C-alpha positions as CSV (number, residue, x, y, z in Angstrom):
1,M,123.4,-146.6,0.1
2,A,123.1,-144.3,-3.0
3,S,121.8,-147.1,-5.1
4,G,119.2,-147.9,-2.4
5,T,118.1,-144.3,-2.3
6,K,117.7,-144.2,-6.1
7,L,115.6,-147.4,-5.9
8,L,113.3,-145.8,-3.3
9,D,113.0,-142.7,-5.5
10,R,111.5,-144.9,-8.2
11,V,108.8,-146.1,-5.9
12,T,105.5,-144.3,-6.4
13,P,102.0,-144.6,-4.8
14,R,101.1,-146.5,-7.9
15,T,103.8,-149.0,-7.3
16,I,102.6,-149.5,-3.7
17,D,99.1,-150.0,-4.9
18,E,100.2,-152.8,-7.3
19,A,102.2,-154.5,-4.5
20,E,99.2,-154.2,-2.1
21,C,96.9,-155.9,-4.6
22,A,99.4,-158.8,-5.3
23,A,99.9,-159.4,-1.6
24,S,96.1,-159.2,-0.9
25,V,95.4,-161.8,-3.6
26,L,98.0,-164.2,-2.3
27,L,96.7,-163.9,1.2
28,A,93.1,-164.3,0.0
29,I,94.0,-167.6,-1.6
30,L,95.6,-168.7,1.6
31,F,92.6,-167.7,3.7
32,A,90.2,-169.4,1.2
33,H,92.0,-172.7,1.5
34,L,92.2,-172.5,5.3
35,L,88.4,-171.8,5.5
36,G,87.6,-174.6,3.0
37,A,86.0,-172.3,0.4
38,H,84.7,-174.1,-2.7
39,H,85.5,-171.4,-5.2
40,V,88.9,-170.0,-4.3
41,S,89.1,-167.7,-7.3
42,W,86.1,-165.7,-6.1
43,A,88.0,-165.0,-2.9
44,A,90.9,-163.9,-5.0
45,F,88.5,-161.6,-7.0
46,A,87.5,-160.0,-3.7
47,G,91.1,-159.7,-2.6
48,Y,91.8,-157.7,-5.7
49,M,88.7,-155.6,-6.2
50,V,88.2,-154.5,-2.6
51,M,91.8,-153.2,-2.1
52,R,92.1,-149.4,-1.7
53,G,94.9,-147.1,-0.7
54,H,93.8,-146.5,2.9
55,V,92.3,-149.0,5.4
56,T,89.2,-146.9,5.9
57,E,88.4,-147.0,2.2
58,T,89.1,-150.7,2.1
59,L,86.9,-151.4,5.1
60,M,84.0,-149.4,3.6
61,R,84.3,-151.1,0.2
62,G,84.5,-154.5,1.9
63,A,81.5,-153.8,4.1
64,L,79.5,-152.8,1.0
65,R,80.5,-156.0,-0.8
66,I,79.5,-158.2,2.1
67,V,76.2,-156.4,2.6
68,G,75.3,-156.7,-1.1
69,T,76.3,-160.4,-1.2
70,V,74.3,-161.3,1.9
71,A,71.2,-159.4,0.9
72,G,71.2,-160.7,-2.7
73,G,71.8,-164.3,-1.5
74,G,69.2,-164.0,1.2
75,L,66.6,-162.7,-1.2
76,A,67.4,-165.6,-3.7
77,L,67.0,-168.2,-0.9
78,A,63.6,-166.7,0.1
79,A,62.4,-166.4,-3.5
80,A,63.6,-169.6,-5.0
81,P,60.9,-171.9,-3.5
82,V,58.2,-169.6,-5.0
83,I,59.6,-168.9,-8.5
84,L,61.5,-172.0,-9.3
85,P,61.7,-174.4,-11.1
86,G,59.5,-172.6,-13.7
87,W,61.3,-170.0,-15.8
88,P,58.5,-167.3,-16.4
89,L,58.4,-166.1,-12.7
90,A,62.2,-166.4,-12.6
91,A,62.5,-164.2,-15.6
92,L,60.2,-161.6,-14.1
93,A,62.0,-161.6,-10.8
94,M,65.4,-161.3,-12.6
95,M,64.1,-158.3,-14.5
96,L,62.8,-156.5,-11.4
97,V,65.8,-157.2,-9.2
98,G,68.2,-156.5,-12.0
99,T,66.6,-153.2,-12.9
100,V,66.4,-152.0,-9.3
101,S,70.0,-153.0,-8.4
102,L,71.5,-151.6,-11.5
103,Y,69.8,-148.3,-11.2
104,A,71.0,-148.0,-7.6
105,A,74.5,-149.1,-8.7
106,I,74.6,-146.2,-11.1
107,A,72.9,-143.5,-9.1
108,S,73.3,-144.4,-5.4
109,R,76.2,-143.5,-3.1
110,R,76.3,-147.2,-2.0
111,S,76.6,-148.4,-5.6
112,Y,79.0,-151.3,-4.8
113,A,76.5,-152.9,-2.4
114,W,73.7,-152.5,-4.8
115,L,75.7,-154.1,-7.6
116,F,76.6,-157.2,-5.6
117,F,73.0,-157.4,-4.4
118,G,71.9,-157.9,-8.0
119,L,74.8,-160.0,-9.0
120,T,74.5,-162.4,-6.1
121,F,70.7,-162.8,-6.7
122,A,71.3,-163.5,-10.4
123,M,74.1,-166.0,-9.8
124,V,72.1,-168.0,-7.3
125,M,69.0,-168.1,-9.4
126,L,70.7,-168.9,-12.7
127,D,72.9,-171.5,-11.1
128,K,69.8,-173.2,-9.7
129,L,68.1,-173.1,-13.1
130,E,71.1,-174.5,-14.9
131,H,71.9,-177.1,-12.2
132,P,68.6,-178.0,-10.4
133,D,70.3,-180.4,-8.0
134,I,72.6,-177.9,-6.3
135,A,71.9,-177.0,-2.7
136,L,71.1,-173.2,-2.7
137,R,71.9,-172.7,1.0
138,D,75.3,-174.3,0.6
139,F,76.0,-172.2,-2.5
140,V,75.1,-168.9,-0.8
141,Q,77.1,-169.8,2.3
142,T,80.2,-170.6,0.4
143,R,79.9,-167.4,-1.7
144,I,79.7,-165.4,1.5
145,L,82.7,-167.4,2.9
146,E,84.7,-166.7,-0.2
147,T,83.9,-163.0,0.0
148,V,84.8,-162.8,3.7
149,A,88.2,-164.5,2.9
150,G,89.0,-162.0,0.2
151,I,88.0,-159.0,2.3
152,A,89.9,-160.2,5.3
153,A,93.0,-160.4,3.2
154,C,92.4,-156.9,1.9
155,L,92.0,-155.5,5.4
156,V,95.2,-157.2,6.8
157,V,97.3,-155.9,3.9
158,S,95.7,-152.5,3.8
159,L,96.1,-152.0,7.6
160,L,99.8,-153.0,7.5
161,S,100.4,-150.7,4.5
162,T,98.5,-147.8,6.0
163,L,100.7,-148.0,9.1
164,S,103.9,-148.3,7.1
165,L,104.4,-147.8,3.4
166,R,101.5,-145.4,2.9
167,R,103.0,-143.0,5.4
168,R,105.7,-142.3,2.8
169,W,103.7,-143.0,-0.3
170,P,100.1,-141.9,0.5
171,A,97.4,-142.8,-2.0
172,P,95.7,-140.0,-3.9
173,P,92.6,-138.9,-2.1
174,N,89.3,-140.1,-3.5
175,P,86.3,-137.7,-3.2
176,P,83.3,-139.2,-1.5
177,P,80.7,-140.4,-4.0
178,P,77.7,-138.0,-4.1
179,S,74.2,-139.3,-4.1
180,A,72.1,-138.7,-7.2
181,R,68.5,-137.5,-7.7
182,W,66.0,-139.4,-9.8
183,H,67.4,-139.7,-13.3
184,R,65.2,-141.0,-16.1
185,D,68.0,-141.9,-18.5
186,A,69.7,-144.0,-15.8
187,F,66.3,-145.8,-15.1
188,R,65.7,-146.5,-18.8
189,H,69.3,-147.8,-19.0
190,A,68.7,-150.1,-16.0
191,C,65.4,-151.3,-17.5
192,Q,67.3,-152.4,-20.6
193,A,69.6,-154.5,-18.4
194,G,66.6,-156.0,-16.6
195,V,65.1,-157.0,-19.9
196,A,68.4,-158.6,-21.0
197,L,68.6,-160.6,-17.8
198,A,65.0,-161.8,-18.3
199,L,65.8,-162.9,-21.9
200,L,68.9,-164.7,-20.5
201,V,66.6,-166.7,-18.3
202,A,64.2,-167.5,-21.1
203,L,66.8,-168.5,-23.6
204,G,68.7,-170.5,-21.0
205,A,65.5,-172.5,-20.3
206,A,64.7,-173.0,-24.0
207,F,68.1,-173.9,-25.3
208,R,70.0,-175.0,-22.2
209,L,72.6,-172.3,-22.7
210,P,75.8,-172.8,-20.7
211,A,77.5,-170.1,-18.4
212,L,74.2,-168.5,-17.6
213,A,75.4,-167.0,-14.3
214,Q,78.6,-165.7,-15.9
215,G,76.5,-164.2,-18.7
216,A,74.4,-162.3,-16.2
217,I,77.5,-161.0,-14.5
218,M,78.8,-159.8,-17.9
219,V,75.5,-158.0,-18.6
220,M,75.4,-156.2,-15.3
221,A,79.1,-155.3,-15.2
222,V,79.2,-153.7,-18.7
223,M,76.0,-151.8,-18.0
224,V,77.4,-150.0,-14.9
225,L,78.2,-146.5,-16.4
226,P,78.5,-143.0,-14.9
227,I,75.2,-141.2,-15.3
228,T,76.8,-138.5,-17.4
229,G,78.0,-141.1,-19.8
230,I,74.6,-142.6,-20.6
231,G,72.7,-139.9,-22.4
232,H,69.8,-140.9,-24.6
233,S,71.5,-144.3,-25.3
234,G,74.1,-146.4,-23.7
235,L,74.9,-148.3,-26.8
236,V,78.2,-146.7,-27.6
237,P,79.8,-146.7,-24.1
238,V,78.5,-150.2,-23.3
239,S,79.8,-151.5,-26.7
240,R,83.2,-150.0,-25.8
241,R,83.2,-151.8,-22.4
242,I,82.2,-155.1,-24.1
243,L,85.1,-154.7,-26.5
244,Q,87.5,-154.0,-23.7
245,R,86.2,-157.0,-21.7
246,I,86.8,-159.2,-24.7
247,I,90.4,-157.8,-25.2
248,G,91.2,-158.0,-21.5
249,C,89.8,-161.5,-21.0
250,G,91.4,-162.8,-24.2
251,V,94.9,-161.5,-23.5
252,G,94.6,-162.5,-19.8
253,A,93.6,-166.0,-20.8
254,L,96.6,-166.3,-23.2
255,F,98.9,-165.1,-20.5
256,A,97.5,-167.5,-18.0
257,A,97.6,-170.4,-20.5
258,A,101.3,-169.8,-21.0
259,F,102.0,-170.1,-17.3
260,L,99.6,-173.0,-17.0
261,F,101.5,-175.1,-19.5
262,A,104.9,-174.0,-18.2
263,A,104.0,-174.8,-14.6
264,N,102.9,-178.4,-15.5
265,G,101.0,-178.7,-12.3
266,S,103.6,-176.9,-10.1
267,P,101.7,-174.8,-7.4
268,T,104.7,-172.6,-7.0
269,L,104.9,-171.6,-10.6
270,L,101.1,-171.0,-10.7
271,L,101.4,-168.7,-7.7
272,I,104.3,-166.8,-9.4
273,G,102.2,-166.5,-12.5
274,T,99.3,-165.2,-10.4
275,L,101.6,-162.6,-8.7
276,I,102.9,-161.4,-12.1
277,G,99.5,-161.3,-13.7
278,V,97.9,-159.3,-10.8
279,T,100.8,-156.8,-10.8
280,L,100.7,-156.3,-14.6
281,G,96.9,-156.1,-14.6
282,R,96.8,-153.5,-11.9
283,H,99.5,-151.6,-13.7
284,L,97.3,-151.4,-16.8
285,E,94.3,-150.5,-14.7
286,N,96.2,-147.6,-13.1
287,G,97.3,-146.3,-16.6
288,D,95.1,-144.6,-19.2
289,P,91.6,-144.2,-17.6
290,A,90.0,-144.8,-21.0
291,H,91.4,-148.4,-21.1
292,R,91.5,-149.3,-17.4
293,Y,88.7,-151.8,-17.8
294,I,91.1,-153.9,-20.0
295,G,93.5,-154.2,-17.1
296,T,90.7,-155.2,-14.7
297,Q,89.5,-158.0,-17.1
298,F,93.0,-159.1,-17.7
299,T,93.6,-159.6,-14.0
300,L,90.3,-161.5,-13.5
301,A,91.0,-163.8,-16.4
302,V,94.4,-164.6,-14.9
303,L,92.8,-165.3,-11.5
304,V,90.0,-167.5,-12.8
305,T,92.6,-169.6,-14.6
306,L,95.6,-169.7,-12.3
307,V,93.7,-169.9,-9.0
308,P,92.0,-173.3,-9.0
309,D,90.0,-174.8,-6.1
310,R,92.6,-177.6,-6.0
311,Y,96.1,-177.3,-7.6
312,D,95.9,-180.8,-8.8
313,A,92.8,-179.9,-10.9
314,V,93.9,-176.8,-12.7
315,G,92.8,-176.2,-16.3
316,L,91.7,-173.7,-19.0
317,E,88.0,-174.5,-18.6
318,P,87.2,-171.6,-16.3
319,A,88.8,-169.0,-18.6
320,L,87.0,-170.5,-21.6
321,E,83.7,-170.4,-19.7
322,R,84.3,-166.7,-18.9
323,L,85.0,-165.9,-22.6
324,M,81.9,-167.9,-23.6
325,A,79.8,-166.0,-21.1
326,I,80.8,-162.7,-22.8
327,F,79.3,-163.9,-26.1
328,V,76.2,-165.3,-24.3
329,G,75.8,-161.9,-22.6
330,I,76.3,-160.1,-26.0
331,G,73.7,-162.2,-27.6
332,V,71.0,-161.0,-25.2
333,L,72.2,-157.5,-24.4
334,L,73.1,-156.0,-27.8
335,P,69.6,-156.5,-29.4
336,V,68.0,-154.8,-26.4
337,L,70.5,-151.9,-26.6
338,L,70.0,-151.5,-30.4
339,I,66.2,-151.3,-29.9
340,G,66.6,-148.8,-27.1
341,H,69.0,-146.8,-29.2
342,A,66.5,-146.7,-32.1
343,L,63.7,-145.6,-29.8
344,G,65.8,-143.1,-27.8
345,V,65.0,-139.4,-28.0
346,R,67.7,-136.8,-27.6
347,R,67.2,-134.5,-24.7
348,P,69.3,-132.3,-22.4
349,M,71.3,-134.2,-19.8
350,E,70.2,-133.9,-16.2
351,P,72.8,-132.2,-14.1
352,V,73.7,-135.2,-11.9
353,V,77.2,-136.0,-10.7
354,P,78.0,-139.7,-11.2
355,P,79.4,-141.9,-8.4
356,Q,83.2,-141.9,-8.5
357,D,83.5,-145.5,-7.6
358,E,82.9,-147.5,-10.8
359,A,82.1,-151.0,-9.7
360,G,81.8,-152.9,-13.0
361,G,85.1,-154.9,-12.6
362,V,83.5,-158.3,-12.1
């Protein structure tokens, strides 16, 4: 009895959070397979990223992700017949949607929905440019299905935990994200992201670059910064996020590769590796706030490698594509940031409080 009490004393809200994420990811994988999703790892992503310490927070975050995904996918479906297959109109549309969605993701109270609005639009359009034969409607439908599978898993786990474990180990309260007034630095920063996305379309059309959609995700994810961290130039904080993304993805890919070869096709060992990787990644994410992005990227690299669509077709290719996309994104983003940094003029920061929910962990 005494040993059991000592063990319980070691449990913290942080421990419960890590267990919730691991359980949610495993349940998301199950739901995705039951629903016939085409990209199971995307359901696992949602099962990880949407999870929060109370069911009401999880529900709100899940609703925002679904709204953003549906709106972005719907706009892409409506716009594609007009702006494709030619790339100039696609580049212009990408710049406009990317700028608007990223600015709102930085400054709006509903930042998570705005981020996925832009991400989904970019993924659909760039996948169509890279693979002209894909059926857009099917792609959008399966992306929504995968998102729903992940969010459903989060809600089940979060509800059960809220009614049981969280009564003893409640999660620290999160203040509601405030809305922001107009902010010129944030708009300039978002415009740079829009230009980088347009360049990605143009370069992809000219040189048939691979991993275009993943490159767009990388651009938007690393550009999501708190308003107070942008200043006259986002070059330094964005470069730091890029470095952390490289470290997290690289280490996560190595971890996943070790389990991949050790499993030798065994679904049980792959699921064990997924469980350990998610728990470890969340532990890193809950540690030093300055390095939490490394933990997020570590986890996502593990998921994209160890959560295949079919366990008889597992491989390192998805992780290598994710790493390749980082460098594709760097190639279009850094020149734009360097030019913006050179043209930037120092001026007093506007007194705007940034949203508390940083949503760049994709």
